[in-house]
C-alpha positions in Angstrom: 108.4 144.4 173.8 105.8 143.6 171.1 103.1 141.0 171.9 103.6 137.8 169.9 99.8 137.4 169.3 99.5 140.9 167.8 102.6 140.4 165.6 101.2 137.0 164.5 98.0 138.8 163.4 100.0 141.4 161.6 102.0 138.7 159.8 98.9 136.9 158.7 97.4 140.1 157.4 100.7 140.8 155.6 100.6 137.4 154.0 97.0 138.0 152.8 97.9 141.4 151.3 100.9 139.9 149.6 98.8 137.1 148.1 96.3 139.6 146.8 99.0 141.6 145.2 100.8 138.7 143.5 97.6 137.0 142.4 96.6 140.0 140.4 99.1 138.8 137.8 100.9 142.1 137.3 104.4 140.7 137.9 107.1 141.2 140.4 108.0 144.7 139.1 104.5 146.0 140.2 105.0 148.6 142.9 102.1 147.0 144.9 103.9 143.6 144.9 107.2 145.2 146.0 105.5 147.1 148.8 103.7 144.1 150.1 106.9 142.1 149.9 108.7 144.6 152.0 105.7 144.8 154.5 105.7 141.0 154.7 109.4 140.9 155.4 109.0 143.4 158.2 106.0 141.6 159.7 107.9 138.3 159.7 110.9 139.9 161.4 108.6 141.5 164.0 106.9 138.2 164.7 110.3 136.4 164.9 111.6 138.9 167.5 108.3 138.9 169.5 108.3 135.0 169.7 112.0 135.1 170.8 111.4 137.9 173.4 108.1 136.5 174.8 108.8 132.8 174.7 112.5 132.3 174.2 111.7 130.3 171.0 113.0 130.5 167.5 111.0 129.9 164.2 111.9 126.9 162.1 112.5 129.1 159.1 114.4 132.3 158.2 114.3 135.0 155.5 116.1 134.3 152.3 119.1 136.5 151.5 118.3 139.5 149.4 118.7 138.6 145.8 119.4 141.5 143.5 118.0 139.5 140.5 114.5 139.3 142.2 113.6 143.0 141.9 
C-alpha cells in the first residue's frame, strides 16, 4: 500500500512539471506535454488509490474520459 502523503507529494510535483511543459507554449502535440500529461494522470490515480486504501475516502473529482481528439 502506498502512503497517501507520498503520493500527494508526487501528484503536486507532477502538476508542477505539467504546468512547466504547457506554459512553454509549444502546444499539446509537444512530446514533453504528452509525457507530463501521462505522468500527471498516473500520479492522480496513485493518489486516489492511496487515499482510498489508507483512509477509506474518495476524491471529489475523477479523470476525464480519454478523448482521441485531444492528442
